[in-house]
N, C-alpha and C positions, 0 to 999 in steps of 0.2 A: 475588444475583448467581453465576453458576456457580463451578464452581472453575478452578483454570486447567489444570488436568488435560488435555493435549488425549484425544483418541476417534480414534482407528483406522479408524471409521469413514467419516472421514469422505473431501471429496476431496485429491488427493494436495498436499503440500508442495508448494513452490521453493522453490531457492535460490537467493537473488542476489549474485552477486558483481563487482566492479570489472572485473572483465576481459570479463564475458558482455556481451550487448544483448537474449539473453533466457534468462525464466526456465527452468532445469532443473528440469523433475518429478519429483521422488519417489515412487513409493509410498507416502503416508498408514502399510502397517503397516511398510514397513521404517525408518522413522523413534523413536529413542528416544525417549521422554518428555521425557527433559533436554535432547533437541538443538531441541525444538519451541520457539517462541519466546510470550513471552506476550503478548496482545493487548490492549489498553487504548484507547477513544476519551478525545479532549481535545479541547476546542477554543480554537481561533489565531484572530487577530481573529474572532473569530464563526464562523468553518468547522469544522465535525469532522475530528478526521485521528485515523485512527490510529495507535498509535505502539507495536511491536514492543522490547522486552526481554527478556534473556536467549539463550539456544538461538542452531541456526544454520539455523533455518528456518520461515518462515511459511505459513501455509494457501496454495491453490491458490484457491479460493473461499470466499465467505463472506457464510451464509443469514442475513438478518435474522427476529426473531422478534417478536410482538407480548407482550401481557404471558401471553397466555392460550396461547404456545407455536403460533401459526399464521404460517409462512411471510407475509412482508406485502414483500420484496427481495430479492436476490440480488445478490454482485459478485464480479466474477472479478481476480486480483491479475496486474499486466505491468507493463514498466518504465515508470516517474515520468517527465513531460512535463515540459517546462516550459508555463508558464504565458505566453500570448500577452501580456501586458507583462511577462513575462521578456525578451526579446528585445527589446524598446523601451528597457528602462535598459540593454541589452548594447550595444545602438548609439550614447545617450546617452554613456556608458563610453567610447566608442571615437573620438569626439569626434561622428558622424556625426548629425547635430542634426535634418538632416531625415528624413535615413530613420527617426529616432526617432517624431519627431512626428505619423506617418502612423499610427499605431497609435492616438493621440490625437485625431482629427477623427470 
């Protein structure tokens, strides 16, 4: 596994704050190494999740490479979205059972 020291050559990092709905792009060369979050991949309920720790910024994009270093996929950051079943549970918790059942038909 590579070191967690960020390289300033990659895509612009993103800073997400509770007050914003869109990420603010910051050029990578303007981010101090100590302000870059460290990324790790965990599996939760069988699904991969990228976990950030420390820092103020996350990368705007990620490249996935195989063992030989060949790029095999790319991902772009954006605001988190609610899963479709989250809406069903919201309806259920509001007592709107008919609306919640629509998601399970």
